C-alpha positions as CSV (number, residue, x, y, z in Angstrom):
1,X,56.4,142.3,123.0
2,X,56.3,143.3,119.3
3,X,59.8,144.7,119.5
4,X,61.0,141.5,121.1
5,X,59.4,139.5,118.4
6,X,61.1,141.6,115.7
7,X,64.5,141.2,117.4
8,X,64.0,137.4,117.7
9,X,63.0,137.2,114.1
10,X,66.1,139.2,113.1
11,X,68.4,137.0,115.2
12,X,66.8,133.8,113.8
13,X,67.2,135.2,110.3
14,X,70.9,136.0,110.9
15,X,71.4,132.5,112.3
16,X,69.6,130.9,109.3
17,X,71.6,133.0,106.8
18,X,74.9,132.1,108.6
19,X,74.0,128.4,108.6
20,X,73.1,128.5,104.9
21,X,76.4,130.2,104.0
22,X,78.5,127.8,106.0
23,X,79.6,125.0,103.6
24,X,82.5,122.7,104.2
25,X,83.8,121.3,100.9
26,X,85.1,117.8,101.5
27,X,87.1,115.6,99.1
28,X,86.6,111.9,99.3
29,X,87.9,108.8,97.5
30,X,85.7,105.8,96.5
31,X,82.9,106.7,98.9
32,X,85.3,106.3,101.8
33,X,84.5,109.0,104.4
34,X,81.1,109.9,103.1
35,X,79.9,106.3,103.3
36,X,81.0,105.7,106.9
37,X,79.6,109.0,108.1
38,X,76.3,108.4,106.4
39,X,76.1,104.9,107.6
40,X,76.8,106.0,111.2
41,X,74.3,108.9,110.9
42,X,76.8,111.3,112.4
43,X,76.1,114.3,110.1
44,X,72.3,114.5,110.7
45,X,72.5,117.5,113.1
46,X,75.7,119.1,111.8
47,X,75.4,122.9,112.0
48,X,76.9,123.4,108.5
49,X,76.5,121.8,105.1
50,X,79.0,119.3,103.8
51,X,79.5,119.4,100.1
52,X,81.1,116.1,99.0
53,X,83.4,115.9,96.0
54,X,84.4,112.4,94.8
55,X,87.9,111.6,93.4
56,X,89.3,108.4,91.9
57,X,92.6,108.9,93.7
58,X,94.5,111.2,96.0
59,X,96.5,113.1,93.3
60,X,93.4,114.8,91.8
61,X,92.0,115.4,95.3
62,X,95.2,117.2,96.3
63,X,95.1,119.2,93.1
64,X,91.6,120.3,94.0
65,X,92.8,121.4,97.4
66,X,95.6,123.3,95.8
67,X,93.1,125.1,93.6
68,X,90.8,125.9,96.5
69,X,88.0,123.6,95.2
70,X,88.0,121.6,98.4
71,X,89.0,122.4,102.0
72,X,89.2,119.0,103.6
73,X,90.0,115.5,102.3
74,X,91.4,112.1,103.0
75,X,94.7,110.9,101.3
76,X,97.4,108.4,101.8
77,X,100.8,109.4,103.3
78,X,102.6,108.8,100.0
79,X,100.5,111.3,97.9
80,X,100.4,113.7,100.8
81,X,104.3,113.6,100.8
82,X,104.4,114.1,97.1
83,X,102.1,117.1,97.4
84,X,103.9,118.7,100.3
85,X,107.2,118.5,98.3
86,X,105.4,120.3,95.5
87,X,104.4,123.0,97.9
88,X,100.7,122.2,97.8
89,X,99.2,124.2,100.7
90,X,97.8,121.4,102.8
91,X,98.4,120.2,106.4
92,X,97.8,116.7,107.9
93,X,95.3,117.3,110.8
94,X,94.5,113.7,111.7
95,X,95.9,110.3,111.0
96,X,93.8,107.3,109.8
97,X,95.3,103.9,110.6
98,X,94.3,100.6,109.0
99,X,95.8,97.2,108.5
100,X,98.5,97.3,105.8
101,X,97.1,94.0,104.5
102,X,94.8,96.0,102.3
103,X,97.8,97.6,100.5
104,X,99.1,95.0,98.1
105,X,100.6,94.0,94.8
106,X,98.1,91.8,92.9
107,X,98.4,89.3,90.2
108,X,95.5,87.7,88.3
109,X,94.1,84.4,89.4
110,X,95.6,82.6,86.4
111,X,99.1,84.2,86.7
112,X,102.0,81.8,87.2
113,X,103.6,84.4,89.5
114,X,103.6,83.2,93.1
115,X,105.9,85.7,94.8
116,X,107.2,89.2,94.4
117,X,110.7,87.9,93.5
118,X,109.1,86.4,90.3
119,X,108.1,89.9,89.1
120,X,111.7,90.9,88.3
121,X,111.7,92.4,84.8
122,X,107.9,92.3,84.7
123,X,105.4,95.2,84.2
124,X,103.7,96.5,87.4
125,X,101.0,99.2,87.2
126,X,100.6,101.8,89.9
127,X,99.8,105.5,90.3
128,X,102.7,107.9,90.4
129,X,103.1,109.1,94.0
130,X,100.3,106.9,95.3
131,X,100.5,104.5,98.2
132,X,100.7,101.7,95.7
133,X,103.9,103.4,94.4
134,X,105.1,103.6,97.9
135,X,104.6,99.9,98.5
136,X,106.4,99.0,95.2
137,X,109.4,101.2,96.2
138,X,109.6,99.7,99.7
139,X,109.3,96.1,98.2
140,X,112.1,96.8,95.8
141,X,114.3,98.2,98.6
142,X,113.6,95.1,100.8
143,X,115.1,93.0,98.0
144,X,118.0,95.3,97.4
145,X,116.6,96.0,93.9
146,X,116.2,99.3,92.2
147,X,113.4,100.6,90.0
148,X,115.3,99.4,86.9
149,X,114.7,95.8,88.1
150,X,111.0,96.0,87.1
151,X,109.0,97.9,84.5
152,X,106.8,100.4,86.4
153,X,103.8,101.6,84.4
154,X,102.2,104.7,85.9
155,X,98.4,104.7,85.5
156,X,95.4,106.1,87.3
157,X,93.3,103.4,89.0
158,X,90.7,103.2,86.3
159,X,93.4,102.8,83.6
160,X,95.4,100.4,85.7
161,X,92.3,98.2,86.1
162,X,91.9,98.0,82.4
163,X,95.6,97.2,81.7
164,X,95.6,94.7,84.5
165,X,92.4,93.0,83.3
166,X,93.6,92.8,79.7
167,X,97.0,91.4,80.6
168,X,98.9,94.5,79.4
169,X,100.7,94.5,82.8
170,X,101.7,91.6,85.0
171,X,100.7,93.0,88.3
172,X,99.0,95.9,90.0
173,X,100.2,97.7,93.1
174,X,97.1,99.3,94.7
175,X,95.1,99.7,97.8
176,X,91.7,98.9,99.3
177,X,88.9,99.0,98.3
178,X,90.5,98.2,94.9
179,X,92.4,95.2,96.4
180,X,89.2,93.8,97.8
181,X,87.3,94.4,94.6
182,X,89.8,92.3,92.7
183,X,90.0,89.6,95.3
184,X,86.3,89.2,95.8
185,X,85.0,89.6,92.3
186,X,87.9,88.4,90.2
187,X,89.9,86.1,92.6
188,X,93.2,88.1,92.2
189,X,96.0,87.1,94.6
190,X,98.1,89.3,96.8
191,X,101.7,88.4,96.4
192,X,103.0,91.0,98.8
193,X,101.3,93.5,101.2
194,X,102.4,96.6,103.1
195,X,102.9,94.5,106.3
196,X,106.3,95.3,107.6
197,X,107.1,97.5,104.6
198,X,105.0,100.7,104.9
199,X,103.4,102.6,107.8
200,X,99.9,102.0,106.6
201,X,98.7,105.4,107.3
202,X,96.4,108.0,105.7
203,X,95.8,111.6,106.6
204,X,92.8,113.8,107.0
205,X,94.1,117.0,105.4
206,X,93.0,120.6,105.3
207,X,94.1,123.8,103.7
208,X,95.7,126.4,105.9
209,X,93.0,128.9,104.8
210,X,90.2,126.6,105.8
211,X,91.9,125.8,109.2
212,X,92.0,129.6,109.8
213,X,88.6,130.5,108.5
214,X,86.5,127.3,109.3
215,X,88.3,125.9,112.3
216,X,85.1,125.2,114.3
217,X,83.5,123.4,111.4
218,X,86.7,121.3,110.7
219,X,87.1,120.4,114.4
220,X,83.4,119.3,114.4
221,X,83.8,117.3,111.2
222,X,86.9,115.5,112.4
223,X,85.2,114.7,115.7
224,X,82.2,113.2,113.8
225,X,84.5,111.3,111.4
226,X,86.3,109.8,114.4
227,X,83.0,108.8,116.0
228,X,81.8,107.2,112.7
229,X,85.0,105.1,112.6
230,X,84.4,103.9,116.1
231,X,80.8,103.0,115.2
232,X,82.0,101.1,112.1
233,X,84.2,98.8,114.1
234,X,81.1,97.2,115.5
235,X,78.8,97.6,112.5
236,X,80.9,96.5,109.5
237,X,78.0,94.9,107.7
238,X,75.9,98.1,107.9
239,X,78.8,100.2,106.7
240,X,79.5,97.8,103.9
241,X,75.8,97.9,102.8
242,X,75.8,101.7,102.6
243,X,79.1,101.8,100.8
244,X,78.0,99.1,98.3
245,X,74.9,101.1,97.4
246,X,76.8,104.4,97.2
247,X,79.5,102.9,94.9
248,X,77.2,100.5,93.1
249,X,79.6,97.6,94.0
250,X,78.6,94.4,95.9
251,X,78.7,94.9,99.6
252,X,80.8,91.7,99.9
253,X,83.7,93.8,98.5
254,X,83.3,96.4,101.2
255,X,82.9,93.7,103.9
256,X,86.1,92.1,102.9
257,X,87.9,95.4,103.1
258,X,86.4,96.7,106.3
259,X,86.7,93.4,108.2
260,X,90.4,93.4,107.4
261,X,91.1,97.1,107.7
262,X,89.8,98.0,111.2
263,X,90.0,101.7,110.3
264,X,90.5,104.2,113.1
265,X,91.3,107.9,113.4
266,X,94.1,109.0,115.7
267,X,95.7,112.3,116.6
268,X,98.8,113.6,115.0
269,X,101.4,112.5,117.6
270,X,105.2,111.6,117.7
271,X,104.6,108.1,116.2
272,X,102.6,109.5,113.3
273,X,105.2,112.1,112.6
274,X,107.9,109.4,112.7
275,X,105.9,107.3,110.3
276,X,105.5,110.2,107.9
277,X,109.2,110.9,108.1
278,X,109.8,107.3,107.0
279,X,107.7,107.9,103.9
280,X,109.5,111.2,103.2
281,X,112.9,109.5,103.4
282,X,111.8,106.7,101.1
283,X,110.7,109.2,98.5
284,X,113.8,111.3,98.9
285,X,116.1,108.3,98.5
286,X,114.3,107.3,95.3
287,X,114.5,110.9,94.0
288,X,110.8,111.3,93.7
289,X,111.0,114.5,95.7
290,X,113.8,117.0,95.4
291,X,114.0,118.0,99.1
292,X,114.1,116.1,102.3
293,X,111.1,117.5,104.1
294,X,110.7,117.6,107.9
295,X,107.5,115.8,108.8
296,X,106.7,118.1,111.8
297,X,106.5,121.1,109.4
298,X,103.6,119.7,107.4
299,X,101.3,118.5,110.1
300,X,99.0,120.3,112.5
301,X,98.6,118.7,116.0
302,X,95.9,121.1,117.2
303,X,92.9,118.9,116.3
304,X,93.9,116.2,118.9
305,X,91.2,117.1,121.4
306,X,88.5,116.9,118.7
307,X,89.7,113.4,117.8
308,X,89.8,112.3,121.4
309,X,86.3,113.5,122.0
310,X,85.1,111.7,118.8
311,X,86.7,108.5,120.0
312,X,84.8,108.8,123.4
313,X,88.1,108.9,125.3
């Protein structure tokens, strides 16, 4: 009995040590994934520790992934494409769909501008390589314009917010929750959205090293994230309240975003790959990337079963 107790204690000690050592470093933007997973309570019994790292936009998140500072993260298809073309070692392992209505070019409430056509020659702020940049390029192409028909001012979201609020730029091409924040708190107007112009897709990304060394944890994390998004469809107010407290922003902003967005996680499939190729081709035509990537080469379809399980299908 004494020997059995010793063995049991040793085994428990090994298990505790392994659990303590297993940390999944996750990059997040504006409390996005963390907020929904905490609101849904899906991480309470996770057999590993999640170490959250907050980023203001996708570009620094992807830089952190490249440097090995994070292993998993959520980014838009545009910055993901930019990073892939720069040989950043990441793969898209799940797609996150939401309404393209939350991707928009904004003008202040008092602006005389009523349509995108009236922005010809005007200053438009956006982040280089961001989904806001993607929307602006797609909008220009839809009019048969080029980038020389407007004045693009590349700024990070925090700097773009300042320039936009002070009137240093005429418009801001950005994404939710920034769009909702401007609409709800400052009555900005969307003059064009991603509807019919962009795929409206984001990606859960992971580094190849993490996929190899922490596959079980990543599969479990993706499954839980998927389940949290399912929960959020029916509990938008609860999610909005948690998000508001986490980000110190009125929950009305989050509720505006989430009610419109209807965010859901889907597996990487042929439709997702086709949508990503659309983004790649847009960037290549506009000479933002020097090579025409093949979408299927930068995605990983092997997490489909975890996503299906998380969705309860």
